[in-house]
N, C-alpha and C positions, 0 to 999 in steps of 0.2 A: 062373276061364278055365284051362283047361289048358296044360301048357307048351307043346304044339305050335302052338297056335292064339296063345299071345302072341309068339312067335318069328314063326309068318305076319303078325301083325298088325305087330310090329314090322318087318318088313321090305316088307310093301305102304307102311305111311305113311313110311319110310326111301326108298323108291324114288320114290315120288310126290311127296315134296318135293324132290328131286335130279332128277327129269325133266319133272312137271307130268301127265303123261302119266296114264291108265289104265293099273294093272298088269294082266298076266296072268299064268295060272300057268307057264307056261311061263319064262317070266320070274324068277320068284320060284325056281322049281328051277335054273335054269341060275346066275343071277349070286348068289343066297343059298348055294349049294350042298347043298340039302335031299336027306335021300335017303330022298325019297318019290318016287313017281310027280306027273305033273301034273294027273291024275285024282283022285288024295289032296289035292293042294292044292284043287282045285275042289271037292272035299268039304268041307273046311276053310272057304273062303271063302264057303262058303253059312250054316255056322254063323256066322260073324263077319257076315255080311247080316241073317242072325236077329234077331242081338242088337243091331243098331242101329249096328253099327261101323265097314261100309263099305256102300258101293251100288255098283250098277252102272249109269252114267250111260246108257249106250245099251246095247242086245241085242248081242250078239259082242263087245261093249268088256269092257276089263279092271275090275278096281273101283278106287275113290277110299275117300279114310279120309273118315267125316264129323264133326261136331264130337266127337261122341263118341268117334268111332275117336280123336282127337287129343288129347283128355284121358286116355285108356285109354293110350296111345304114352306121354306124359309122364308120367304115373302110375309107369308100369314103365321108365321110361328110368334109365338109371345112368349118372352123369356120367365121360364119357369122357376120358380123358387123351390121346389122341390129337385128339379136340376141343377140348378145352380149351387144347391145344399150339397148334393152328391160329387159333383165336378168340384168343387172347393176342398172338401174331406177327402178325396180320392188324391186330390194335385197334391195337398196337404203330408198326408200318409206315405206318397210315395217319396215326396221329399224327405220326410223325417228317415225314409228308410233308407235313400241314398245317403245323406247326411251321414249315417250312422255308418254305412260300408267307406266312406270316405274317412271318418274318424277312423275305422279301422286301420285302415293303409297307413294314413297320418302316426298314430301310435307304433303299428309294424317298422315304421322308418326309423321313427326316433330309436325305439327300443336296439330295431338290427344297429344301428351306428354306436350307441352307447355301448352295445356288446363288445365293438372292435375298437372302441377306443380307450376303456377298460381293462378288456383282453382277460372276463370275466362274463359271468352271464348276466344278462341285461332281461328285466322282464317286468311285464306292465301288467295291470287289469284292464279289461274292456267296460266301459262305462254300460251301465244298464245289461251286462251279459254276465253269466258267470261261467266266466273264463279269463284265462291271464295264456299271457303270450310270453314266450321263453326263448331266446337266443343267445347263444355261444356256451352252449353245454358242452363243446368240444374242447373250449378253454377252457374249462375248469378241471376234464378230465386229462388235459395234459399234464396241469401241474406236477410238479414233484413229489407232493403229500399226497396227492389221490391214485397217482401212479405207484407208489411206495403201497400205498392203502386200498385197493380195489372195492373191496368191500364194502370201507364208507364210503368212497364214490358211488357206489350203488345203490347206498342207503340215500345218499343226497339226491340223486338221482328220483329215485322212489317217491321223496316227500315232495320233490317238485311238481312230480305228476299225477299225485294222489291227494295230497292232504297240506296244498299250501295255502288252496284259499281258506280253511277250516284256519290256517296260523293267522292269515291276516286279518281275518274276523276277531283276532284277540288281541290288536294291537291298534292302538290310539293315533292313526294315522295324521299327520297335520302338512302343514307348509313346509316347515323346518326338517332337515335334514333328520332323519333318527339312524342312529349307528348301534347295530347289535353286535355284539364281539362275543366267541362262542358259546360260552355257558350264558350268556344274557337270552339268548335264544330260547325261545318256550318250547322244542321239542327237541328232545335229548338226541334224537340221531342229525339233528341239524346242529351240533355244538363243536363239529370242529370249523365251521366255517362263519363267517359273519357276513353283516346284512346293511344294505345301505338303501332306505327306503323314504320317500316323499310322496306326497298328494300333490295329483293335477285337475286342472279344472279343461274341460273342452269343449266347447257350444253348449255351456251349461249342465255338462255330463260332469262327475269325477271320479278320478279312477286312481289307483298308485303304481307307483314307476318307481325302479330300482335295481339294486346291483346284489349279487350275491357271488362269492368266491371264498377263496379259504383265507384264513386270518392271518396270512401272510400277505397281506394285499397294502397298496397306496392309499391309505385313506383321506387325504386333505385333496388328493390327485379324483380319486373318485367321488370324494363328493361333489367338487366342484364341477366334474363332467356329467355328475346325474342332476345337477342344478343347471348345466347347460339345456340337458335332455329336455327336461320340463320346459324349460321358458321356449324351446322350438314348440314344442306341442301348444303350448298357450299362445303362440303365436304374436 
């Protein structure tokens, strides 16, 4: 195959891969800056068609590659550094997105189990995401303290849904479990509660995980459960 025929075949297959539309001679000349006329390109196309490398699906339509044409294209193809970089970037970006989804699922499982074990609210922040997962609201709302005072219960729920991330930003969260009891909490409406919190790390990303409930809680047990949830996350 002559060099010009090779260049033309590469252009036809490349264009068809990108557009899924039959490729005409004017498109080839314009997009691939071939220094020949459309008539010359049509003559070369006819030669490629004779070799079974391209076909014309309809009269007056452009050409599309055949399986033989794709094979010739692949055999002629040289490894493109640009395509290599684009593919690598796309793979790593998709992998990172997938890993993020898997991490969120892992965090949710840990918080869900934690809330069941402590019979209070389990929570965790999502690394690299301004979002907090809460599980077990109903656990707390069923506690006698809150059933007797629905207004306080609604205030607690409101804080969790609206201002909780802001609250966490004021806390120096570390590996050791910290316990905030009643008035030690920084938000007034939260002073009917206690909070246990610890930092976790998952695949290089850091977040916070903890427990919220009424001051009447099993502190030692809840602390141990929280540490177990953190260990589960960190694998």
